[in-house]
N, CA, C and O of each residue as an XYZ file, in Angstrom:
728
protein
N       6.712    -68.702    -67.867
C       7.845    -69.247    -67.134
C       7.372    -69.673    -65.747
O       6.329    -69.223    -65.273
N       8.134    -70.531    -65.111
C       7.853    -70.929    -63.733
C       8.563    -69.975    -62.783
O       9.689    -69.550    -63.042
N       7.901    -69.646    -61.690
C       8.474    -68.744    -60.697
C       7.935    -69.095    -59.320
O       6.851    -69.663    -59.183
N       8.712    -68.745    -58.306
C       8.288    -68.908    -56.921
C       7.663    -67.589    -56.485
O       8.341    -66.563    -56.447
N       6.374    -67.612    -56.155
C       5.646    -66.377    -55.855
C       5.096    -66.376    -54.432
O       4.703    -67.407    -53.888
N       5.087    -65.182    -53.857
C       4.522    -64.961    -52.523
C       3.022    -64.733    -52.668
O       2.580    -64.044    -53.588
N       2.240    -65.315    -51.756
C       0.798    -65.079    -51.773
C       0.256    -64.613    -50.433
O      -0.677    -63.810    -50.394
N       0.807    -65.088    -49.357
C       0.359    -64.692    -48.022
C       1.351    -65.289    -47.029
O       2.263    -66.022    -47.412
N       1.165    -64.972    -45.773
C       2.018    -65.548    -44.742
C       1.989    -67.073    -44.879
O       0.927    -67.694    -44.903
N       3.171    -67.646    -44.965
C       3.386    -69.091    -45.115
C       2.721    -69.684    -46.356
O       2.405    -70.873    -46.391
N       2.512    -68.845    -47.375
C       1.941    -69.337    -48.631
C       2.784    -68.847    -49.807
O       2.638    -67.719    -50.277
N       3.666    -69.728    -50.264
C       4.517    -69.497    -51.425
C       4.134    -70.561    -52.448
O       3.883    -71.710    -52.081
N       4.086    -70.188    -53.734
C       3.697    -71.156    -54.761
C       4.668    -71.128    -55.933
O       5.216    -70.083    -56.283
N       4.868    -72.290    -56.525
C       5.547    -72.357    -57.810
C       4.447    -72.319    -58.858
O       3.585    -73.196    -58.900
N       4.484    -71.297    -59.700
C       3.410    -71.154    -60.676
C       3.925    -70.538    -61.969
O       5.033    -70.004    -62.026
N       3.108    -70.623    -62.991
C       3.425    -70.031    -64.281
C       3.062    -68.549    -64.256
O       1.941    -68.180    -63.908
N       4.022    -67.704    -64.629
C       3.813    -66.254    -64.706
C       4.364    -65.777    -66.051
O       5.144    -66.489    -66.682
N       3.967    -64.581    -66.496
C       4.492    -64.077    -67.774
C       6.012    -63.869    -67.728
O       6.563    -63.481    -66.698
N       6.668    -64.127    -68.839
C       8.101    -63.844    -68.947
C       8.320    -62.340    -68.805
O       7.501    -61.553    -69.281
N       9.415    -61.925    -68.156
C       9.706    -60.491    -68.090
C      10.108    -59.968    -69.464
O      10.588    -60.719    -70.313
N       9.904    -58.678    -69.667
C      10.262    -58.024    -70.927
C      11.084    -56.783    -70.642
O      11.013    -56.226    -69.547
N      11.856    -56.353    -71.611
C      12.583    -55.088    -71.517
C      11.550    -53.977    -71.391
O      10.674    -53.842    -72.246
N      11.647    -53.181    -70.330
C      10.727    -52.061    -70.117
C      11.417    -50.719    -70.310
O      10.768    -49.722    -70.624
N      12.716    -50.695    -70.123
C      13.510    -49.483    -70.255
C      14.752    -49.830    -71.077
O      15.208    -50.973    -71.039
N      15.302    -48.877    -71.811
C      16.480    -49.187    -72.627
C      17.717    -49.560    -71.806
O      18.710    -50.020    -72.369
N      17.672    -49.368    -70.485
C      18.806    -49.742    -69.628
C      18.619    -51.113    -68.978
O      19.425    -51.512    -68.138
N      17.568    -51.831    -69.356
C      17.270    -53.166    -68.812
C      18.020    -54.263    -69.562
O      18.421    -54.095    -70.714
N      18.197    -55.390    -68.874
C      18.541    -56.651    -69.536
C      17.614    -57.727    -68.975
O      17.015    -57.561    -67.913
N      17.510    -58.818    -69.700
C      16.806    -60.004    -69.216
C      17.862    -61.076    -68.978
O      18.697    -61.354    -69.839
N      17.805    -61.670    -67.787
C      18.751    -62.712    -67.399
C      18.011    -64.039    -67.294
O      16.950    -64.122    -66.676
N      18.577    -65.070    -67.902
C      18.094    -66.427    -67.673
C      18.763    -66.914    -66.389
O      19.985    -67.050    -66.332
N      17.971    -67.172    -65.378
C      18.495    -67.541    -64.065
C      19.006    -68.977    -64.112
O      18.300    -69.890    -64.541
N      20.244    -69.157    -63.663
C      20.847    -70.491    -63.620
C      20.817    -71.059    -62.208
O      20.571    -72.250    -62.015
N      21.072    -70.195    -61.214
C      21.045    -70.608    -59.806
C      20.433    -69.496    -58.978
O      20.583    -68.316    -59.293
N      19.748    -69.878    -57.926
C      19.177    -68.905    -57.002
C      19.274    -69.471    -55.594
O      19.375    -70.683    -55.409
N      19.243    -68.592    -54.611
C      19.314    -69.011    -53.209
C      18.213    -68.310    -52.425
O      17.660    -67.301    -52.863
N      17.915    -68.856    -51.279
C      16.939    -68.240    -50.380
C      17.713    -67.505    -49.303
O      18.502    -68.109    -48.576
N      17.493    -66.214    -49.199
C      18.116    -65.373    -48.184
C      17.226    -65.353    -46.945
O      16.016    -65.559    -47.036
N      17.826    -65.106    -45.807
C      17.036    -64.965    -44.585
C      15.978    -63.887    -44.714
O      14.895    -64.008    -44.141
N      16.281    -62.824    -45.468
C      15.290    -61.754    -45.623
C      14.126    -62.175    -46.516
O      13.062    -61.560    -46.462
N      14.306    -63.218    -47.342
C      13.170    -63.761    -48.098
C      12.151    -64.393    -47.156
O      10.965    -64.482    -47.474
N      12.623    -64.823    -46.006
C      11.737    -65.487    -45.046
C      10.901    -64.501    -44.234
O       9.890    -64.892    -43.650
N      11.305    -63.225    -44.186
C      10.556    -62.245    -43.382
C       9.101    -62.112    -43.826
O       8.212    -62.225    -42.983
N       8.813    -61.877    -45.109
C       7.392    -61.820    -45.491
C       6.706    -63.175    -45.339
O       5.525    -63.240    -44.995
N       7.439    -64.249    -45.593
C       6.862    -65.593    -45.453
C       6.354    -65.821    -44.028
O       5.282    -66.394    -43.830
N       7.126    -65.373    -43.043
C       6.737    -65.548    -41.641
C       5.878    -64.397    -41.114
O       5.458    -64.424    -39.957
N       5.613    -63.395    -41.942
C       4.778    -62.275    -41.519
C       5.516    -61.207    -40.745
O       4.880    -60.342    -40.144
N       6.855    -61.238    -40.740
C       7.643    -60.235    -40.009
C       7.759    -58.922    -40.781
O       8.023    -57.872    -40.195
N       7.564    -58.986    -42.086
C       7.510    -57.783    -42.920
C       6.242    -57.875    -43.736
O       5.941    -58.908    -44.334
N       5.506    -56.788    -43.752
C       4.228    -56.763    -44.469
C       4.317    -55.816    -45.650
O       5.202    -54.964    -45.718
N       3.390    -55.978    -46.576
C       3.269    -55.041    -47.682
C       3.536    -55.640    -49.042
O       3.124    -55.069    -50.051
N       4.209    -56.769    -49.103
C       4.518    -57.373    -50.396
C       3.226    -57.854    -51.054
O       2.401    -58.510    -50.417
N       3.062    -57.523    -52.319
C       1.843    -57.889    -53.046
C       1.782    -59.390    -53.323
O       2.800    -60.000    -53.648
N       0.596    -59.989    -53.197
C       0.437    -61.384    -53.617
C       0.805    -61.530    -55.097
O       0.452    -60.685    -55.920
N       1.510    -62.600    -55.419
C       1.944    -62.838    -56.792
C       3.335    -62.322    -57.106
O       3.836    -62.529    -58.212
N       3.975    -61.645    -56.142
C       5.331    -61.147    -56.346
C       6.303    -62.315    -56.477
O       6.277    -63.244    -55.671
N       7.156    -62.264    -57.492
C       8.216    -63.262    -57.643
C       9.293    -62.951    -56.605
O       9.815    -61.838    -56.547
N       9.612    -63.942    -55.799
C      10.543    -63.773    -54.688
C      12.004    -63.798    -55.155
O      12.310    -64.184    -56.283
N      12.892    -63.375    -54.250
C      14.309    -63.639    -54.380
C      15.184    -62.546    -54.939
O      14.862    -61.908    -55.941
N      16.328    -62.341    -54.250
C      17.309    -61.373    -54.732
C      18.712    -61.967    -54.849
O      19.657    -61.250    -55.178
N      18.857    -63.251    -54.589
C      20.157    -63.900    -54.761
C      20.057    -64.821    -55.977
O      19.434    -65.881    -55.919
N      20.679    -64.399    -57.074
C      20.624    -65.203    -58.296
C      21.825    -64.912    -59.185
O      22.429    -63.842    -59.113
N      22.156    -65.884    -60.020
C      23.169    -65.727    -61.066
C      22.585    -66.294    -62.350
O      21.708    -67.157    -62.322
N      23.078    -65.803    -63.463
C      22.554    -66.317    -64.718
C      23.287    -65.764    -65.917
O      24.388    -65.223    -65.810
N      22.646    -65.914    -67.064
C      23.221    -65.498    -68.337
C      22.295    -64.496    -69.010
O      21.085    -64.710    -69.084
N      22.863    -63.409    -69.497
C      22.078    -62.390    -70.192
C      21.582    -62.962    -71.520
O      22.361    -63.488    -72.315
N      20.264    -62.847    -71.746
C      19.692    -63.342    -73.007
C      19.111    -62.223    -73.865
O      18.843    -62.425    -75.050
N      18.915    -61.040    -73.271
C      18.385    -59.899    -74.033
C      18.946    -58.623    -73.421
O      19.046    -58.505    -72.199
N      19.313    -57.663    -74.276
C      19.985    -56.448    -73.828
C      19.244    -55.222    -74.341
O      18.954    -55.120    -75.533
N      18.935    -54.283    -73.432
C      18.322    -53.020    -73.818
C      19.276    -52.183    -74.660
O      20.493    -52.325    -74.546
N      18.730    -51.310    -75.504
C      19.541    -50.591    -76.494
C      20.525    -49.586    -75.882
O      21.470    -49.183    -76.559
N      20.333    -49.167    -74.617
C      21.271    -48.228    -73.995
C      22.278    -48.904    -73.063
O      23.075    -48.219    -72.422
N      22.256    -50.216    -72.981
C      23.223    -50.951    -72.159
C      24.535    -51.020    -72.934
O      24.560    -51.462    -74.083
N      25.629    -50.581    -72.299
C      26.904    -50.477    -73.014
C      27.994    -51.421    -72.515
O      28.923    -51.723    -73.264
N      27.910    -51.891    -71.282
C      29.017    -52.680    -70.719
C      28.728    -54.177    -70.633
O      29.573    -54.948    -70.179
N      27.550    -54.584    -71.063
C      27.144    -55.989    -70.959
C      26.658    -56.489    -72.310
O      26.177    -55.716    -73.139
N      26.792    -57.789    -72.515
C      26.398    -58.382    -73.787
C      25.599    -59.656    -73.574
O      25.677    -60.301    -72.528
N      24.833    -59.997    -74.592
C      24.129    -61.269    -74.590
C      25.166    -62.375    -74.392
O      26.215    -62.375    -75.036
N      24.865    -63.313    -73.499
C      25.774    -64.414    -73.216
C      26.657    -64.207    -72.003
O      27.252    -65.163    -71.507
N      26.760    -62.954    -71.504
C      27.564    -62.713    -70.301
C      26.949    -63.433    -69.108
O      25.730    -63.427    -68.931
N      27.797    -64.052    -68.291
C      27.370    -64.653    -67.023
C      27.472    -63.554    -65.970
O      28.504    -62.893    -65.853
N      26.395    -63.361    -65.203
C      26.325    -62.220    -64.293
C      25.732    -62.606    -62.940
O      25.034    -63.610    -62.798
N      26.042    -61.763    -61.952
C      25.397    -61.828    -60.647
C      25.067    -60.407    -60.237
O      25.479    -59.450    -60.893
N      24.325    -60.272    -59.155
C      23.854    -58.952    -58.769
C      23.796    -58.808    -57.261
O      23.583    -59.792    -56.551
N      23.984    -57.580    -56.757
C      23.636    -57.346    -55.357
C      22.115    -57.427    -55.216
O      21.411    -57.630    -56.205
N      21.617    -57.274    -54.019
C      20.178    -57.463    -53.792
C      19.326    -56.307    -54.276
O      18.100    -56.419    -54.301
N      19.944    -55.197    -54.662
C      19.197    -54.048    -55.169
C      19.799    -53.586    -56.494
O      20.962    -53.855    -56.795
N      18.983    -52.887    -57.272
C      19.503    -52.218    -58.457
C      20.133    -50.902    -58.013
O      19.859    -50.422    -56.913
N      20.972    -50.322    -58.858
C      21.557    -49.023    -58.525
C      21.906    -48.267    -59.792
O      22.223    -48.858    -60.824
N      21.840    -46.934    -59.691
C      22.063    -46.084    -60.862
C      23.536    -45.799    -61.120
O      23.924    -45.523    -62.255
N      24.361    -45.862    -60.074
C      25.779    -45.581    -60.222
C      26.136    -44.113    -60.240
O      27.318    -43.775    -60.282
N      25.134    -43.213    -60.209
C      25.436    -41.785    -60.346
C      24.922    -40.906    -59.209
O      25.362    -39.763    -59.082
N      24.014    -41.398    -58.388
C      23.459    -40.555    -57.318
C      24.473    -40.403    -56.171
O      25.521    -41.049    -56.174
N      24.157    -39.560    -55.210
C      25.011    -39.297    -54.054
C      25.454    -40.593    -53.386
O      26.642    -40.785    -53.129
N      24.507    -41.479    -53.106
C      24.831    -42.715    -52.389
C      25.695    -43.648    -53.228
O      26.652    -44.233    -52.718
N      25.371    -43.790    -54.493
C      26.177    -44.656    -55.364
C      27.613    -44.156    -55.451
O      28.549    -44.954    -55.421
N      27.796    -42.842    -55.558
C      29.144    -42.282    -55.641
C      29.925    -42.499    -54.359
O      31.156    -42.520    -54.385
N      29.235    -42.661    -53.234
C      29.879    -42.945    -51.943
C      30.090    -44.441    -51.730
O      30.614    -44.849    -50.693
N      29.687    -45.264    -52.702
C      29.827    -46.710    -52.571
C      28.701    -47.369    -51.802
O      28.794    -48.548    -51.460
N      27.638    -46.627    -51.524
C      26.485    -47.150    -50.782
C      25.351    -47.454    -51.760
O      24.263    -46.886    -51.660
N      25.615    -48.342    -52.693
C      24.660    -48.610    -53.764
C      23.336    -49.179    -53.261
O      22.312    -49.038    -53.929
N      23.344    -49.816    -52.097
C      22.082    -50.356    -51.567
C      21.145    -49.245    -51.098
O      19.979    -49.503    -50.799
N      21.645    -48.012    -51.033
C      20.811    -46.875    -50.658
C      20.492    -45.979    -51.867
O      19.990    -44.866    -51.704
N      20.781    -46.464    -53.056
C      20.588    -45.698    -54.293
C      19.214    -45.035    -54.328
O      18.202    -45.656    -54.005
N      19.198    -43.766    -54.724
C      17.943    -43.019    -54.812
C      17.006    -43.576    -55.875
O      15.801    -43.325    -55.831
N      17.544    -44.324    -56.824
C      16.738    -44.876    -57.914
C      16.680    -46.404    -57.872
O      16.144    -47.036    -58.783
N      17.231    -46.986    -56.819
C      17.323    -48.435    -56.721
C      16.020    -49.094    -56.292
O      15.131    -48.466    -55.718
N      15.946    -50.377    -56.593
C      14.807    -51.197    -56.190
C      15.337    -52.514    -55.642
O      16.388    -52.995    -56.063
N      14.608    -53.086    -54.709
C      14.950    -54.383    -54.144
C      14.342    -55.477    -55.005
O      13.134    -55.485    -55.241
N      15.163    -56.390    -55.470
C      14.637    -57.533    -56.206
C      13.705    -58.325    -55.296
O      14.026    -58.578    -54.135
N      12.546    -58.715    -55.834
C      11.623    -59.556    -55.083
C      10.724    -58.804    -54.121
O      10.226    -59.382    -53.156
N      10.510    -57.517    -54.374
C       9.609    -56.752    -53.514
C       8.727    -55.854    -54.383
O       9.202    -54.874    -54.957
N       7.452    -56.197    -54.473
C       6.456    -55.375    -55.160
C       5.414    -55.021    -54.119
O       4.854    -55.898    -53.462
N       5.157    -53.725    -53.972
C       4.195    -53.243    -52.976
C       3.270    -52.223    -53.630
O       3.729    -51.263    -54.248
N       1.970    -52.440    -53.491
C       0.972    -51.569    -54.114
C       1.218    -51.411    -55.618
O       1.037    -50.332    -56.181
N       1.630    -52.499    -56.248
C       1.832    -52.498    -57.694
C       3.154    -51.936    -58.169
O       3.458    -52.003    -59.359
N       3.952    -51.379    -57.261
C       5.237    -50.795    -57.645
C       6.374    -51.630    -57.058
O       6.303    -52.073    -55.912
N       7.399    -51.835    -57.839
C       8.544    -52.591    -57.355
C       9.117    -53.470    -58.440
O       8.917    -53.230    -59.630
N       9.833    -54.493    -58.013
C      10.599    -55.299    -58.948
C      10.494    -56.768    -58.569
O      10.813    -57.150    -57.443
N      10.049    -57.584    -59.504
C      10.016    -59.021    -59.258
C      11.431    -59.554    -59.097
O      12.395    -58.968    -59.589
N      11.534    -60.677    -58.398
C      12.828    -61.235    -58.061
C      13.317    -62.317    -58.993
O      12.762    -62.551    -60.066
N      14.385    -62.974    -58.544
C      15.102    -63.929    -59.363
C      14.825    -65.388    -59.090
O      15.527    -66.248    -59.622
N      13.823    -65.702    -58.279
C      13.477    -67.111    -58.083
C      12.484    -67.504    -59.175
O      11.320    -67.818    -58.928
N      13.011    -67.467    -60.387
C      12.213    -67.687    -61.595
C      13.156    -68.118    -62.709
O      14.377    -68.108    -62.548
N      12.582    -68.491    -63.822
C      13.420    -68.880    -64.954
C      14.132    -67.682    -65.575
O      15.241    -67.814    -66.093
N      13.488    -66.503    -65.522
C      14.050    -65.284    -66.098
C      13.758    -64.121    -65.165
O      12.791    -64.156    -64.404
N      14.598    -63.083    -65.224
C      14.387    -61.888    -64.413
C      14.807    -60.661    -65.219
O      15.798    -60.686    -65.949
N      14.034    -59.595    -65.069
C      14.386    -58.299    -65.674
C      15.277    -57.558    -64.693
O      14.966    -57.467    -63.505
N      16.391    -57.027    -65.193
C      17.312    -56.263    -64.357
C      17.394    -54.842    -64.896
O      18.010    -54.609    -65.936
N      16.771    -53.878    -64.190
C      16.886    -52.471    -64.585
C      18.285    -51.924    -64.270
O      19.022    -52.500    -63.471
N      18.632    -50.814    -64.905
C      19.908    -50.145    -64.645
C      21.063    -51.147    -64.715
O      21.955    -51.152    -63.867
N      21.023    -51.977    -65.727
C      21.908    -53.141    -65.799
C      23.395    -52.792    -65.789
O      24.180    -53.498    -65.156
N      23.800    -51.726    -66.471
C      25.224    -51.390    -66.527
C      25.828    -51.181    -65.146
O      26.969    -51.576    -64.907
N      25.085    -50.570    -64.240
C      25.621    -50.296    -62.908
C      25.208    -51.340    -61.875
O      25.801    -51.407    -60.798
N      24.203    -52.154    -62.188
C      23.711    -53.143    -61.224
C      24.414    -54.486    -61.353
O      24.854    -55.049    -60.351
N      24.526    -55.001    -62.558
C      25.064    -56.350    -62.754
C      26.587    -56.366    -62.748
O      27.241    -55.409    -63.161
N      27.123    -57.463    -62.275
C      28.563    -57.702    -62.280
C      28.825    -58.993    -63.040
O      28.102    -59.976    -62.875
N      29.851    -58.987    -63.866
C      30.180    -60.192    -64.620
C      30.895    -61.194    -63.718
O      31.731    -60.824    -62.894
N      30.554    -62.453    -63.888
C      31.216    -63.516    -63.139
C      32.662    -63.585    -63.629
O      32.900    -63.788    -64.820
N      33.635    -63.416    -62.716
C      35.039    -63.451    -63.134
C      35.443    -64.828    -63.669
O      34.893    -65.850    -63.259
N      36.402    -64.839    -64.579
C      36.931    -66.096    -65.090
C      37.462    -66.952    -63.951
O      38.065    -66.438    -63.009
N      37.239    -68.245    -64.039
C      37.703    -69.155    -62.999
C      36.773    -69.272    -61.806
O      37.014    -70.082    -60.912
N      35.710    -68.470    -61.780
C      34.722    -68.521    -60.695
C      33.502    -69.277    -61.211
O      32.951    -68.931    -62.256
N      33.083    -70.300    -60.486
C      31.903    -71.068    -60.890
C      30.635    -70.283    -60.579
O      30.660    -69.344    -59.783
N      29.537    -70.663    -61.200
C      28.260    -70.009    -60.893
C      27.872    -70.249    -59.443
O      27.279    -69.374    -58.812
N      28.197    -71.420    -58.905
C      27.913    -71.701    -57.496
C      28.657    -70.725    -56.590
O      28.095    -70.229    -55.614
N      29.916    -70.449    -56.910
C      30.698    -69.490    -56.125
C      30.170    -68.077    -56.322
O      30.069    -67.309    -55.365
N      29.835    -67.732    -57.558
C      29.335    -66.387    -57.856
C      28.022    -66.103    -57.140
O      27.740    -64.955    -56.796
N      27.222    -67.131    -56.912
C      25.950    -66.944    -56.216
C      26.161    -66.332    -54.835
O      25.302    -65.598    -54.346
N      27.289    -66.625    -54.208
C      27.581    -66.089    -52.875
C      28.094    -64.654    -52.912
O      28.065    -63.969    -51.890
N      28.559    -64.188    -54.060
C      29.189    -62.868    -54.145
C      28.211    -61.713    -54.019
O      28.561    -60.675    -53.457
N      27.005    -61.864    -54.521
C      26.073    -60.748    -54.591
C      25.509    -60.295    -53.264
O      25.216    -59.110    -53.104
N      25.343    -61.193    -52.304
C      24.729    -60.821    -51.027
C      25.531    -61.338    -49.840
O      25.947    -60.551    -48.989
N      25.751    -62.628    -49.771
C      26.398    -63.211    -48.592
C      27.795    -62.643    -48.377
O      28.077    -62.096    -47.311
N      28.668    -62.762    -49.360
C      30.047    -62.280    -49.203
C      30.113    -60.766    -49.093
O      30.874    -60.228    -48.288
N      29.315    -60.079    -49.902
C      29.363    -58.613    -49.863
C      28.845    -58.075    -48.534
O      29.348    -57.061    -48.051
N      27.857    -58.723    -47.936
C      27.353    -58.295    -46.626
C      28.433    -58.475    -45.566
O      28.667    -57.575    -44.759
N      29.090    -59.629    -45.565
C      30.174    -59.865    -44.612
C      31.317    -58.885    -44.798
O      31.869    -58.378    -43.822
N      31.677    -58.616    -46.054
C      32.748    -57.666    -46.340
C      32.383    -56.272    -45.841
O      33.207    -55.589    -45.232
N      31.133    -55.847    -46.104
C      30.669    -54.526    -45.670
C      30.734    -54.410    -44.148
O      31.125    -53.367    -43.624
N      30.358    -55.465    -43.441
C      30.426    -55.458    -41.972
C      31.870    -55.313    -41.499
O      32.155    -54.518    -40.603
N      32.774    -56.076    -42.097
C      34.184    -56.003    -41.711
C      34.762    -54.626    -42.023
O      35.539    -54.083    -41.238
N      34.385    -54.068    -43.159
C      34.869    -52.740    -43.536
C      34.362    -51.681    -42.561
O      35.129    -50.817    -42.135
N      33.075    -51.738    -42.204
C      32.514    -50.769    -41.259
C      33.120    -50.899    -39.869
O      33.243    -49.908    -39.149
N      33.501    -52.120    -39.487
C      34.122    -52.340    -38.179
C      35.616    -52.030    -38.206
O      36.301    -52.149    -37.190
N      36.117    -51.630    -39.382
C      37.526    -51.297    -39.569
C      38.448    -52.441    -39.156
O      39.472    -52.225    -38.508
N      38.075    -53.653    -39.536
C      38.895    -54.824    -39.265
C      40.166    -54.730    -40.109
O      40.101    -54.548    -41.325
N      41.303    -54.852    -39.465
C      42.591    -54.780    -40.145
C      42.938    -56.139    -40.758
O      42.452    -57.169    -40.289
N      43.774    -56.151    -41.801
C      44.229    -57.441    -42.330
C      44.852    -58.278    -41.209
O      45.620    -57.766    -40.394
N      44.519    -59.544    -41.178
C      44.958    -60.491    -40.160
C      44.442    -60.135    -38.766
O      44.945    -60.652    -37.768
N      43.442    -59.256    -38.693
C      42.828    -58.925    -37.410
C      42.010    -60.101    -36.893
O      41.636    -60.993    -37.654
N      41.742    -60.094    -35.612
C      40.966    -61.155    -34.978
C      39.584    -60.603    -34.643
O      39.456    -59.547    -34.025
N      38.555    -61.334    -35.059
C      37.180    -60.925    -34.780
C      36.382    -62.139    -34.327
O      36.745    -63.278    -34.618
N      35.313    -61.887    -33.627
C      34.367    -62.947    -33.259
C      33.114    -62.758    -34.100
O      32.569    -61.656    -34.170
N      32.660    -63.820    -34.733
C      31.447    -63.777    -35.540
C      30.415    -64.651    -34.853
O      30.613    -65.856    -34.693
N      29.316    -64.040    -34.450
C      28.261    -64.759    -33.748
C      27.032    -64.826    -34.628
O      26.635    -63.817    -35.211
N      26.433    -65.974    -34.734
C      25.219    -66.115    -35.518
C      25.167    -67.461    -36.198
O      26.174    -68.161    -36.306
N      23.984    -67.815    -36.655
C      23.820    -69.138    -37.258
C      23.531    -69.068    -38.749
O      23.256    -70.096    -39.368
N      23.586    -67.889    -39.336
C      23.314    -67.761    -40.762
C      24.586    -67.817    -41.580
O      25.672    -67.965    -41.020
N      24.475    -67.702    -42.896
C      25.655    -67.787    -43.753
C      26.590    -66.591    -43.597
O      27.767    -66.688    -43.947
N      26.101    -65.477    -43.084
C      26.948    -64.306    -42.873
C      27.498    -64.291    -41.451
O      28.543    -63.689    -41.204
N      26.825    -64.930    -40.529
C      27.271    -64.966    -39.138
C      26.216    -64.449    -38.220
O      26.420    -64.406    -37.007
């Protein structure tokens, strides 16, 4: 498959890499339909974050269709249109039960492999999603894939910020910044 891979500071390549495979019975394989570049994808590119292995498939903002399902996955089916937050999550640890799935004790960041350990990302034709039942979300009816692409990171980050700031309905806030979240 074709994938966008990190190689060094300011060196990203589109290259052929092996297709992902089911590694755990809780995995699914997603055929990526749309992907986006997050500001945090640019950190290793610019050298602001170090440690990512050369050859790592980049990206954690993607939507797609499930094409293969691990035998222990119960809430998802082949053909489901799905999106994901930027990390996997188990749904059962202390942090997941508190709604802090990005801090999951068993979670991994899509698009970050360091010292051979980690998880390739979604800037590819296909991506393996571990812990699929608790990680993936189905695209709601009436929502386009373009709209769903914003749900996994951009919208959820903004919502989390507003929730932490205890913004009331119809409250007035100032949003400063030049990115998609502010």
